[in-house]
All heavy atoms as TSV, in Angstrom:
chain	resi	resn	atom	element	x	y	z
A	1	LYS	N	N	9.283	233.641	82.717
A	1	LYS	CA	C	10.038	233.479	81.599
A	1	LYS	C	C	11.071	234.619	81.612
A	1	LYS	O	O	10.865	235.619	82.269
A	1	LYS	CB	C	9.156	233.475	80.392
A	1	LYS	CG	C	8.638	234.719	80.111
A	1	LYS	CD	C	7.757	234.727	78.881
A	1	LYS	CE	C	7.085	235.988	78.596
A	1	LYS	NZ	N	6.230	235.959	77.356
A	2	CYS	N	N	12.224	234.284	80.973
A	2	CYS	CA	C	13.177	235.279	80.799
A	2	CYS	C	C	13.721	235.404	79.363
A	2	CYS	O	O	13.494	234.412	78.703
A	2	CYS	CB	C	14.400	235.146	81.826
A	2	CYS	SG	S	15.555	233.886	81.390
A	3	THR	N	N	14.262	236.505	78.976
A	3	THR	CA	C	14.794	236.709	77.621
A	3	THR	C	C	16.271	236.914	77.782
A	3	THR	O	O	16.728	237.781	78.499
A	3	THR	CB	C	14.078	237.843	76.976
A	3	THR	OG1	O	12.608	237.646	76.942
A	3	THR	CG2	C	14.617	238.018	75.445
A	4	LEU	N	N	17.065	236.078	76.950
A	4	LEU	CA	C	18.433	236.312	76.841
A	4	LEU	C	C	18.815	236.805	75.465
A	4	LEU	O	O	18.237	236.389	74.562
A	4	LEU	CB	C	19.217	234.993	76.991
A	4	LEU	CG	C	19.113	234.314	78.391
A	4	LEU	CD1	C	19.868	233.079	78.315
A	4	LEU	CD2	C	19.575	235.138	79.461
A	5	ARG	N	N	19.764	237.816	75.453
A	5	ARG	CA	C	20.307	238.263	74.181
A	5	ARG	C	C	21.509	237.375	73.994
A	5	ARG	O	O	22.422	237.436	74.873
A	5	ARG	CB	C	20.643	239.768	74.258
A	5	ARG	CG	C	21.373	240.169	72.977
A	5	ARG	CD	C	21.664	241.693	73.067
A	5	ARG	NE	N	22.241	242.090	71.808
A	5	ARG	CZ	C	23.041	243.167	71.715
A	5	ARG	NH1	N	23.251	243.898	72.842
A	5	ARG	NH2	N	23.626	243.390	70.462
A	6	ILE	N	N	21.694	236.743	72.936
A	6	ILE	CA	C	22.749	235.808	72.578
A	6	ILE	C	C	23.586	236.374	71.464
A	6	ILE	O	O	22.936	236.498	70.326
A	6	ILE	CB	C	22.275	234.327	72.472
A	6	ILE	CG1	C	21.529	233.850	73.677
A	6	ILE	CG2	C	23.572	233.440	72.107
A	6	ILE	CD1	C	20.767	232.622	73.416
A	7	ARG	N	N	24.840	236.642	71.565
A	7	ARG	CA	C	25.649	237.032	70.401
A	7	ARG	C	C	26.604	235.900	70.104
A	7	ARG	O	O	27.219	235.287	71.028
A	7	ARG	CB	C	26.391	238.214	70.743
A	7	ARG	CG	C	25.397	239.537	70.800
A	7	ARG	CD	C	26.160	240.695	71.074
A	7	ARG	NE	N	26.343	240.743	72.507
A	7	ARG	CZ	C	27.329	241.399	73.182
A	7	ARG	NH1	N	28.214	242.101	72.465
A	7	ARG	NH2	N	27.498	241.442	74.416
A	8	MET	N	N	26.831	235.564	68.732
A	8	MET	CA	C	27.575	234.404	68.380
A	8	MET	C	C	28.550	234.755	67.385
A	8	MET	O	O	28.331	235.700	66.502
A	8	MET	CB	C	26.689	233.324	67.873
A	8	MET	CG	C	25.821	232.610	68.866
A	8	MET	SD	S	24.651	231.485	67.995
A	8	MET	CE	C	23.440	232.607	67.598
A	9	ALA	N	N	29.668	234.073	67.206
A	9	ALA	CA	C	30.597	234.230	66.182
A	9	ALA	C	C	30.289	233.067	65.153
A	9	ALA	O	O	29.441	232.236	65.341
A	9	ALA	CB	C	32.076	233.989	66.824
A	10	ALA	N	N	30.907	233.183	64.019
A	10	ALA	CA	C	30.704	232.151	63.033
A	10	ALA	C	C	30.918	230.852	63.633
A	10	ALA	O	O	31.720	230.556	64.431
A	10	ALA	CB	C	31.748	232.515	61.824
A	11	GLY	N	N	30.000	229.875	63.177
A	11	GLY	CA	C	30.106	228.573	63.595
A	11	GLY	C	C	29.230	228.276	64.893
A	11	GLY	O	O	29.241	227.227	65.407
A	12	GLY	N	N	28.598	229.395	65.427
A	12	GLY	CA	C	27.738	229.237	66.509
A	12	GLY	C	C	28.459	229.331	67.840
A	12	GLY	O	O	27.781	229.217	68.955
A	13	ASN	N	N	29.683	229.742	67.897
A	13	ASN	CA	C	30.367	230.000	69.243
A	13	ASN	C	C	29.787	231.174	69.935
A	13	ASN	O	O	29.623	232.187	69.312
A	13	ASN	CB	C	31.844	230.218	69.036
A	13	ASN	CG	C	32.544	228.916	68.499
A	13	ASN	OD1	O	32.532	228.760	67.332
A	13	ASN	ND2	N	32.963	228.087	69.405
A	14	VAL	N	N	29.297	230.926	71.140
A	14	VAL	CA	C	28.690	231.973	71.984
A	14	VAL	C	C	29.774	233.030	72.406
A	14	VAL	O	O	30.578	232.633	73.169
A	14	VAL	CB	C	27.902	231.478	73.088
A	14	VAL	CG1	C	27.312	232.490	73.971
A	14	VAL	CG2	C	26.751	230.441	72.627
A	15	ILE	N	N	29.497	234.184	72.079
A	15	ILE	CA	C	30.465	235.313	72.473
A	15	ILE	C	C	29.844	235.928	73.870
A	15	ILE	O	O	30.555	236.241	74.711
A	15	ILE	CB	C	30.549	236.438	71.426
A	15	ILE	CG1	C	31.148	235.911	70.159
A	15	ILE	CG2	C	31.303	237.645	71.993
A	15	ILE	CD1	C	31.052	236.804	69.015
A	16	ALA	N	N	28.599	236.026	73.821
A	16	ALA	CA	C	27.949	236.650	75.083
A	16	ALA	C	C	26.415	236.159	75.203
A	16	ALA	O	O	25.847	235.846	74.160
A	16	ALA	CB	C	27.969	238.164	74.943
A	17	ALA	N	N	25.994	236.061	76.447
A	17	ALA	CA	C	24.649	235.715	76.741
A	17	ALA	C	C	24.246	236.531	77.967
A	17	ALA	O	O	24.781	236.301	79.015
A	17	ALA	CB	C	24.540	234.144	77.055
A	18	GLU	N	N	23.337	237.445	77.781
A	18	GLU	CA	C	22.939	238.334	78.868
A	18	GLU	C	C	21.447	238.363	79.001
A	18	GLU	O	O	20.715	238.287	78.057
A	18	GLU	CB	C	23.531	239.815	78.645
A	18	GLU	CG	C	22.997	240.439	77.410
A	18	GLU	CD	C	23.582	241.764	77.257
A	18	GLU	OE1	O	23.657	242.598	78.129
A	18	GLU	OE2	O	24.025	241.975	76.079
A	19	VAL	N	N	20.947	238.458	80.351
A	19	VAL	CA	C	19.609	238.558	80.543
A	19	VAL	C	C	19.081	239.963	80.215
A	19	VAL	O	O	19.738	240.954	80.723
A	19	VAL	CB	C	19.311	238.307	81.996
A	19	VAL	CG1	C	17.775	238.450	82.284
A	19	VAL	CG2	C	19.698	236.879	82.419
A	20	VAL	N	N	18.035	240.089	79.306
A	20	VAL	CA	C	17.617	241.430	78.888
A	20	VAL	C	C	16.337	241.657	79.426
A	20	VAL	O	O	15.751	242.839	79.492
A	20	VAL	CB	C	17.660	241.618	77.423
A	20	VAL	CG1	C	19.134	241.735	76.888
A	20	VAL	CG2	C	16.883	240.640	76.616
A	21	ASP	N	N	15.642	240.603	79.952
A	21	ASP	CA	C	14.263	240.679	80.420
A	21	ASP	C	C	14.172	239.494	81.513
A	21	ASP	O	O	14.050	238.345	81.269
A	21	ASP	CB	C	13.224	240.495	79.504
A	21	ASP	CG	C	11.788	240.751	79.995
A	21	ASP	OD1	O	11.665	241.446	81.119
A	21	ASP	OD2	O	10.808	240.362	79.376
A	22	SER	N	N	14.291	239.905	82.788
A	22	SER	CA	C	14.381	238.954	83.901
A	22	SER	C	C	13.008	238.360	84.130
A	22	SER	O	O	11.985	238.880	83.999
A	22	SER	CB	C	14.934	239.584	85.186
A	22	SER	OG	O	14.848	238.746	86.207
A	23	SER	N	N	13.165	237.076	84.660
A	23	SER	CA	C	11.848	236.386	85.031
A	23	SER	C	C	11.493	236.802	86.411
A	23	SER	O	O	10.387	236.544	86.888
A	23	SER	CB	C	12.041	234.876	85.117
A	23	SER	OG	O	13.078	234.502	86.096
A	24	GLY	N	N	12.409	237.494	87.155
A	24	GLY	CA	C	12.160	237.984	88.505
A	24	GLY	C	C	12.616	236.915	89.437
A	24	GLY	O	O	12.648	236.935	90.686
A	25	ASN	N	N	13.155	235.810	88.922
A	25	ASN	CA	C	13.698	234.591	89.683
A	25	ASN	C	C	15.262	234.390	89.277
A	25	ASN	O	O	15.470	233.957	88.175
A	25	ASN	CB	C	12.946	233.421	89.433
A	25	ASN	CG	C	13.518	232.218	90.325
A	25	ASN	OD1	O	14.563	232.030	90.430
A	25	ASN	ND2	N	12.595	231.340	90.667
A	26	GLY	N	N	16.081	235.014	90.040
A	26	GLY	CA	C	17.476	234.912	89.770
A	26	GLY	C	C	18.084	233.644	89.406
A	26	GLY	O	O	18.889	233.418	88.543
A	27	ALA	N	N	17.561	232.571	90.158
A	27	ALA	CA	C	18.087	231.254	89.876
A	27	ALA	C	C	17.625	230.705	88.491
A	27	ALA	O	O	18.447	230.113	87.840
A	27	ALA	CB	C	17.637	230.274	91.005
A	28	PHE	N	N	16.418	231.045	88.084
A	28	PHE	CA	C	15.885	230.575	86.787
A	28	PHE	C	C	16.710	231.320	85.746
A	28	PHE	O	O	17.198	230.805	84.734
A	28	PHE	CB	C	14.503	230.947	86.641
A	28	PHE	CG	C	13.965	230.495	85.276
A	28	PHE	CD1	C	13.639	229.232	85.038
A	28	PHE	CD2	C	13.664	231.560	84.360
A	28	PHE	CE1	C	13.252	228.878	83.758
A	28	PHE	CE2	C	13.242	231.164	83.107
A	28	PHE	CZ	C	12.908	229.777	82.785
A	29	ASP	N	N	16.971	232.648	85.837
A	29	ASP	CA	C	17.745	233.473	84.949
A	29	ASP	C	C	19.133	232.899	84.757
A	29	ASP	O	O	19.672	232.718	83.609
A	29	ASP	CB	C	17.737	234.933	85.388
A	29	ASP	CG	C	16.395	235.645	85.260
A	29	ASP	OD1	O	15.437	234.966	84.880
A	29	ASP	OD2	O	16.389	236.774	85.815
A	30	ARG	N	N	19.746	232.585	85.880
A	30	ARG	CA	C	21.144	232.054	85.818
A	30	ARG	C	C	21.140	230.705	85.202
A	30	ARG	O	O	22.087	230.394	84.473
A	30	ARG	CB	C	21.806	231.877	87.292
A	30	ARG	CG	C	22.162	233.319	87.752
A	30	ARG	CD	C	22.943	233.181	89.121
A	30	ARG	NE	N	22.122	232.627	90.175
A	30	ARG	CZ	C	21.304	233.129	90.959
A	30	ARG	NH1	N	21.012	234.479	90.881
A	30	ARG	NH2	N	20.613	232.411	91.863
A	31	SER	N	N	20.119	229.838	85.473
A	31	SER	CA	C	20.052	228.513	84.787
A	31	SER	C	C	19.908	228.657	83.333
A	31	SER	O	O	20.504	227.862	82.561
A	31	SER	CB	C	18.858	227.736	85.502
A	31	SER	OG	O	18.814	226.566	84.890
A	32	ALA	N	N	19.051	229.572	82.825
A	32	ALA	CA	C	18.854	229.666	81.399
A	32	ALA	C	C	20.136	230.176	80.732
A	32	ALA	O	O	20.628	229.680	79.655
A	32	ALA	CB	C	17.838	230.742	81.146
A	33	ARG	N	N	20.879	231.188	81.342
A	33	ARG	CA	C	22.189	231.545	80.825
A	33	ARG	C	C	23.209	230.488	80.822
A	33	ARG	O	O	23.894	230.210	79.829
A	33	ARG	CB	C	22.710	232.766	81.640
A	33	ARG	CG	C	24.060	233.465	81.103
A	33	ARG	CD	C	24.391	234.518	81.884
A	33	ARG	NE	N	25.578	235.177	81.292
A	33	ARG	CZ	C	26.874	234.769	81.604
A	33	ARG	NH1	N	26.974	233.779	82.449
A	33	ARG	NH2	N	27.870	235.319	80.979
A	34	ALA	N	N	23.266	229.761	81.927
A	34	ALA	CA	C	24.208	228.611	81.956
A	34	ALA	C	C	23.858	227.523	80.868
A	34	ALA	O	O	24.834	226.899	80.253
A	34	ALA	CB	C	24.177	227.950	83.380
A	35	ALA	N	N	22.607	227.267	80.575
A	35	ALA	CA	C	22.197	226.351	79.613
A	35	ALA	C	C	22.776	226.720	78.133
A	35	ALA	O	O	23.292	225.927	77.404
A	35	ALA	CB	C	20.688	226.239	79.543
A	36	VAL	N	N	22.724	227.988	77.882
A	36	VAL	CA	C	23.123	228.551	76.588
A	36	VAL	C	C	24.708	228.391	76.538
A	36	VAL	O	O	25.179	227.870	75.509
A	36	VAL	CB	C	22.732	229.998	76.424
A	36	VAL	CG1	C	23.601	230.621	75.259
A	36	VAL	CG2	C	21.317	230.176	76.195
A	37	LEU	N	N	25.329	228.735	77.592
A	37	LEU	CA	C	26.826	228.587	77.658
A	37	LEU	C	C	27.263	227.145	77.556
A	37	LEU	O	O	28.208	226.756	76.806
A	37	LEU	CB	C	27.402	229.220	78.865
A	37	LEU	CG	C	27.187	230.780	78.885
A	37	LEU	CD1	C	27.676	231.349	80.208
A	37	LEU	CD2	C	27.814	231.590	77.729
A	38	LYS	N	N	26.492	226.254	78.197
A	38	LYS	CA	C	26.874	224.886	78.134
A	38	LYS	C	C	26.673	224.283	76.739
A	38	LYS	O	O	27.344	223.341	76.329
A	38	LYS	CB	C	26.056	224.108	79.150
A	38	LYS	CG	C	26.478	222.614	79.326
A	38	LYS	CD	C	25.738	221.993	80.426
A	38	LYS	CE	C	26.215	220.526	80.458
A	38	LYS	NZ	N	25.518	219.932	81.741
A	39	ALA	N	N	25.651	224.760	75.995
A	39	ALA	CA	C	25.275	224.245	74.616
A	39	ALA	C	C	26.329	224.814	73.552
A	39	ALA	O	O	26.215	224.425	72.447
A	39	ALA	CB	C	23.861	224.656	74.312
A	40	ASP	N	N	27.232	225.695	73.923
A	40	ASP	CA	C	28.138	226.311	73.005
A	40	ASP	C	C	28.914	225.142	72.373
A	40	ASP	O	O	29.562	224.275	73.097
A	40	ASP	CB	C	29.036	227.277	73.827
A	40	ASP	CG	C	30.044	227.934	72.910
A	40	ASP	OD1	O	29.812	228.215	71.858
A	40	ASP	OD2	O	31.189	228.182	73.417
A	41	PRO	N	N	29.237	225.209	70.947
A	41	PRO	CA	C	28.547	226.054	70.053
A	41	PRO	C	C	27.095	225.734	69.728
A	41	PRO	O	O	26.800	224.540	69.622
A	41	PRO	CB	C	29.449	225.896	68.804
A	41	PRO	CG	C	29.977	224.514	68.930
A	41	PRO	CD	C	30.075	224.194	70.393
A	42	LEU	N	N	26.334	226.693	69.409
A	42	LEU	CA	C	24.992	226.492	69.098
A	42	LEU	C	C	24.903	226.139	67.608
A	42	LEU	O	O	25.660	226.630	66.803
A	42	LEU	CB	C	24.098	227.727	69.344
A	42	LEU	CG	C	24.218	228.197	70.754
A	42	LEU	CD1	C	23.375	229.546	71.005
A	42	LEU	CD2	C	23.438	227.162	71.666
A	43	PRO	N	N	23.831	225.341	67.276
A	43	PRO	CA	C	23.674	224.986	65.915
A	43	PRO	C	C	23.173	226.238	65.071
A	43	PRO	O	O	22.105	226.709	65.434
A	43	PRO	CB	C	22.757	223.754	65.843
A	43	PRO	CG	C	21.929	223.991	67.121
A	43	PRO	CD	C	22.878	224.683	68.116
A	44	VAL	N	N	23.806	226.628	64.021
A	44	VAL	CA	C	23.445	227.849	63.210
A	44	VAL	C	C	23.713	227.531	61.777
A	44	VAL	O	O	24.580	226.668	61.489
A	44	VAL	CB	C	24.023	229.016	63.595
A	44	VAL	CG1	C	23.659	229.545	65.000
A	44	VAL	CG2	C	25.609	228.899	63.586
A	45	PRO	N	N	22.911	228.127	60.906
A	45	PRO	CA	C	23.208	227.961	59.452
A	45	PRO	C	C	24.481	228.571	59.060
A	45	PRO	O	O	25.052	229.545	59.863
A	45	PRO	CB	C	21.949	228.646	58.704
A	45	PRO	CG	C	21.560	229.543	59.666
A	45	PRO	CD	C	21.804	229.054	61.099
A	46	SER	N	N	25.052	228.265	58.023
A	46	SER	CA	C	26.326	228.830	57.525
A	46	SER	C	C	26.080	229.849	56.476
A	46	SER	O	O	24.937	230.125	55.986
A	46	SER	CB	C	27.272	227.795	57.091
A	46	SER	OG	O	26.757	226.999	55.930
A	47	GLY	N	N	27.091	230.535	56.114
A	47	GLY	CA	C	26.932	231.642	55.063
A	47	GLY	C	C	26.174	232.719	55.425
A	47	GLY	O	O	26.175	233.171	56.609
A	48	ARG	N	N	25.572	233.453	54.393
A	48	ARG	CA	C	24.843	234.652	54.631
A	48	ARG	C	C	23.653	234.496	55.642
A	48	ARG	O	O	23.347	235.489	56.275
A	48	ARG	CB	C	24.365	235.220	53.322
A	48	ARG	CG	C	25.517	235.911	52.534
A	48	ARG	CD	C	24.994	236.533	51.273
A	48	ARG	NE	N	24.788	235.494	50.264
A	48	ARG	CZ	C	24.051	235.659	49.211
A	48	ARG	NH1	N	23.442	236.876	49.027
A	48	ARG	NH2	N	23.895	234.662	48.275
A	49	LEU	N	N	23.141	233.385	55.605
A	49	LEU	CA	C	22.019	233.168	56.441
A	49	LEU	C	C	22.372	233.251	57.977
A	49	LEU	O	O	21.590	233.665	58.836
A	49	LEU	CB	C	21.298	231.768	56.209
A	49	LEU	CG	C	20.009	231.471	57.014
A	49	LEU	CD1	C	18.971	232.523	56.595
A	49	LEU	CD2	C	19.392	230.145	56.485
A	50	PHE	N	N	23.648	232.925	58.292
A	50	PHE	CA	C	24.129	232.990	59.664
A	50	PHE	C	C	24.000	234.358	60.193
A	50	PHE	O	O	23.703	234.604	61.392
A	50	PHE	CB	C	25.620	232.671	59.712
A	50	PHE	CG	C	26.142	233.024	61.066
A	50	PHE	CD1	C	25.721	232.356	62.236
A	50	PHE	CD2	C	27.022	234.034	61.163
A	50	PHE	CE1	C	26.344	232.721	63.507
A	50	PHE	CE2	C	27.576	234.423	62.451
A	50	PHE	CZ	C	27.266	233.724	63.566
A	51	GLU	N	N	24.052	235.451	59.368
A	51	GLU	CA	C	23.982	236.854	59.818
A	51	GLU	C	C	22.659	237.167	60.529
A	51	GLU	O	O	22.642	237.917	61.483
A	51	GLU	CB	C	24.184	237.809	58.672
A	51	GLU	CG	C	25.578	237.826	58.134
A	51	GLU	CD	C	26.660	238.116	59.133
A	51	GLU	OE1	O	26.520	238.960	60.038
A	51	GLU	OE2	O	27.713	237.390	59.092
A	52	LYS	N	N	21.583	236.413	60.286
A	52	LYS	CA	C	20.331	236.606	60.967
A	52	LYS	C	C	20.326	236.013	62.289
A	52	LYS	O	O	19.445	236.315	63.126
A	52	LYS	CB	C	19.204	235.987	60.120
A	52	LYS	CG	C	18.983	236.646	58.805
A	52	LYS	CD	C	17.799	236.154	57.995
A	52	LYS	CE	C	17.549	236.879	56.710
A	52	LYS	NZ	N	16.257	237.191	56.438
A	53	PHE	N	N	21.395	235.089	62.569
A	53	PHE	CA	C	21.395	234.482	63.882
A	53	PHE	C	C	22.465	235.068	64.683
A	53	PHE	O	O	22.658	234.544	65.839
A	53	PHE	CB	C	21.658	232.974	63.694
A	53	PHE	CG	C	20.417	232.152	63.139
A	53	PHE	CD1	C	20.251	232.228	61.694
A	53	PHE	CD2	C	19.561	231.606	63.939
A	53	PHE	CE1	C	19.108	231.588	61.270
A	53	PHE	CE2	C	18.526	230.899	63.443
A	53	PHE	CZ	C	18.240	230.941	62.045
A	54	ARG	N	N	23.394	235.868	64.196
A	54	ARG	CA	C	24.502	236.348	65.027
A	54	ARG	C	C	24.136	237.020	66.235
A	54	ARG	O	O	24.856	236.804	67.297
A	54	ARG	CB	C	25.292	237.330	64.049
A	54	ARG	CG	C	26.477	237.910	64.818
A	54	ARG	CD	C	27.306	238.780	63.865
A	54	ARG	NE	N	27.886	238.188	62.620
A	54	ARG	CZ	C	29.004	237.569	62.548
A	54	ARG	NH1	N	29.729	237.305	63.723
A	54	ARG	NH2	N	29.421	237.107	61.437
A	55	ASP	N	N	22.973	237.697	66.318
A	55	ASP	CA	C	22.592	238.340	67.510
A	55	ASP	C	C	21.154	238.184	67.611
A	55	ASP	O	O	20.287	238.737	66.907
A	55	ASP	CB	C	22.952	239.840	67.386
A	55	ASP	CG	C	22.748	240.738	68.640
A	55	ASP	OD1	O	22.121	240.239	69.640
A	55	ASP	OD2	O	23.176	241.857	68.578
A	56	ILE	N	N	20.684	237.249	68.573
A	56	ILE	CA	C	19.305	236.970	68.745
A	56	ILE	C	C	18.837	237.006	70.190
A	56	ILE	O	O	19.613	237.072	71.096
A	56	ILE	CB	C	19.059	235.373	68.319
A	56	ILE	CG1	C	19.791	234.417	69.153
A	56	ILE	CG2	C	19.386	235.237	66.737
A	56	ILE	CD1	C	19.439	232.906	68.888
A	57	ASN	N	N	17.624	237.157	70.283
A	57	ASN	CA	C	16.912	237.156	71.569
A	57	ASN	C	C	16.158	235.854	71.716
A	57	ASN	O	O	15.581	235.522	70.834
A	57	ASN	CB	C	15.930	238.271	71.807
A	57	ASN	CG	C	16.503	239.601	72.002
A	57	ASN	OD1	O	17.651	239.696	72.393
A	57	ASN	ND2	N	15.851	240.710	71.805
A	58	PHE	N	N	16.411	235.260	72.803
A	58	PHE	CA	C	15.850	233.795	72.994
A	58	PHE	C	C	15.072	233.866	74.304
A	58	PHE	O	O	15.557	234.286	75.375
A	58	PHE	CB	C	16.972	232.858	73.081
A	58	PHE	CG	C	16.451	231.331	72.910
A	58	PHE	CD1	C	16.428	230.727	71.722
A	58	PHE	CD2	C	15.942	230.734	74.013
A	58	PHE	CE1	C	15.970	229.485	71.566
A	58	PHE	CE2	C	15.605	229.399	73.864
A	58	PHE	CZ	C	15.594	228.810	72.646
A	59	VAL	N	N	13.822	233.453	74.304
A	59	VAL	CA	C	12.899	233.364	75.397
A	59	VAL	C	C	12.936	232.045	76.083
A	59	VAL	O	O	12.717	231.003	75.423
A	59	VAL	CB	C	11.421	233.802	75.128
A	59	VAL	CG1	C	10.596	233.668	76.297
A	59	VAL	CG2	C	11.494	235.186	74.499
A	60	PHE	N	N	13.312	232.042	77.322
A	60	PHE	CA	C	13.190	230.732	78.148
A	60	PHE	C	C	11.988	230.812	79.035
A	60	PHE	O	O	11.791	231.806	79.827
A	60	PHE	CB	C	14.343	230.552	79.058
A	60	PHE	CG	C	15.702	230.150	78.324
A	60	PHE	CD1	C	16.402	231.101	77.641
A	60	PHE	CD2	C	16.001	228.858	78.295
A	60	PHE	CE1	C	17.541	230.756	76.922
A	60	PHE	CE2	C	17.132	228.389	77.626
A	60	PHE	CZ	C	17.933	229.373	76.947
A	61	ALA	N	N	11.074	229.859	78.841
A	61	ALA	CA	C	9.868	229.732	79.772
A	61	ALA	C	C	9.851	228.369	80.362
A	61	ALA	O	O	9.984	227.328	79.743
A	61	ALA	CB	C	8.641	230.001	78.773
A	62	PRO	N	N	9.526	228.270	81.687
A	62	PRO	CA	C	9.429	226.985	82.311
A	62	PRO	C	C	8.212	226.298	81.865
A	62	PRO	O	O	7.187	226.839	81.577
A	62	PRO	CB	C	9.251	227.465	83.897
A	62	PRO	CG	C	8.731	228.759	83.783
A	62	PRO	CD	C	9.230	229.392	82.499
A	63	SER	N	N	8.440	224.955	81.789
A	63	SER	CA	C	7.358	224.146	81.412
A	63	SER	C	C	6.344	223.860	82.575
A	63	SER	O	O	6.866	223.434	83.636
A	63	SER	CB	C	7.824	222.849	80.843
A	63	SER	OG	O	6.815	221.913	80.582
A	64	GLY	N	N	5.112	224.110	82.317
A	64	GLY	CA	C	4.095	223.762	83.386
A	64	GLY	C	C	3.711	222.323	83.371
A	64	GLY	O	O	2.774	221.946	84.176
A	65	GLY	N	N	4.080	221.544	82.428
A	65	GLY	CA	C	3.743	220.181	82.384
A	65	GLY	C	C	2.393	220.066	81.708
A	65	GLY	O	O	1.865	218.938	81.774
A	66	ASN	N	N	1.763	221.053	81.113
A	66	ASN	CA	C	0.547	221.060	80.469
A	66	ASN	C	C	0.713	220.728	78.950
A	66	ASN	O	O	1.480	221.046	78.248
A	66	ASN	CB	C	-0.139	222.325	80.606
A	66	ASN	CG	C	-0.487	222.629	82.046
A	66	ASN	OD1	O	-0.555	221.784	82.866
A	66	ASN	ND2	N	-0.638	223.902	82.323
């Protein structure tokens, strides 16, 4: 699994997505980052609640099919 730090502007536009805890597999880390960038803009709440989502850590973990 890897952890990305995602920073967003109002409306969910991704400003930055960086790996802060690598999975040890560069291809997986790049794929997780690319997925976030491709999903831009991300769905976020509006108003004051958005402030809790402006800068988040998101953990990507591969599915084992279990």
